[in-house]
N, C-alpha and C positions, 0 to 999 in steps of 0.2 A: 504494500500500500504506500509506503514512504517513497519508493522509487517512482511510482506513478504520479504521486503528488508533486514531486520535484520535477519530473518531466513536464507535467501540465503547467507548472509555474514558469519554467523556462520557455516553453512554446507560447504561453500567454504573454510573457514579457516581450518576446520577439514580435508577436503580432501587434501589440500595443505600440512598439517602437516604430512600426510602419505606418501608423495612423498619423494624420496631420496633427500638429502640436495642440491645437485647440480641442481635439478629441482625446488626447492622451491623459488629461488630468485625473478624471475619476477612476478609470481602470488602473492607472499608474499608482495612485494612492492606495488602492485596494491591494495591489501586488506589493507595494512598499510595506504595508502593514502585515501582509501574510508572510513575508520573508523571514522575520525573526522567529515566527512560530515554526516554520520549516527547519530553520537552522538549529533551533533547540531540539526539535524532533530528531534531526540527524545526530546531534550530540548525544542524545539519550540512547539512540539505537546503535550507534557505532562508537565514536570516541571524540575527544576534543580536537584531534588533528583533522578529522573529516569535517567537523563543524567549522574549523578555521579555514579550510579550503572553500567551504560553502560561503563563509563570510567574505573571503577575498573575492570570490566570484560575484557576490551580491554588490559589494562596494564598487567593483569594476563596472558593473552594468548600470548602477544607479548613482554614479559619482556626481552628476550634475544636480539631480534633486537633493542629494545629501548636502552638497555645497550650499544650495539655496537655503535649506533648513538650518544649517549651521550659521549662515550669515544672518538669518532672521532671529535666531536665538541670541546672537551678539548685538542685536538692536539695529542692524544695518537694513537698508531697503534695496535688495538686489533687483536688477531688472529681470522681468519675466519674458522669455522669448515669445514671439508672436507666431 
């Protein structure tokens, strides 16, 4: 079940990335919220190193939204792409 959930998440992320930017927000946030759940599930099922690899892959795929949220947390007003 974990393998299929991870495969579905990756495919959904790839599909969302192909959408125009204005249509990426809602599904992107859902996938952004689902990622830590999957990473914790990987950690529980396998080990910390597998979870670390999943975390590195997640940060690589979602680096721009994560930069945006870090900038917002610091009180900055980053520009949102159109």
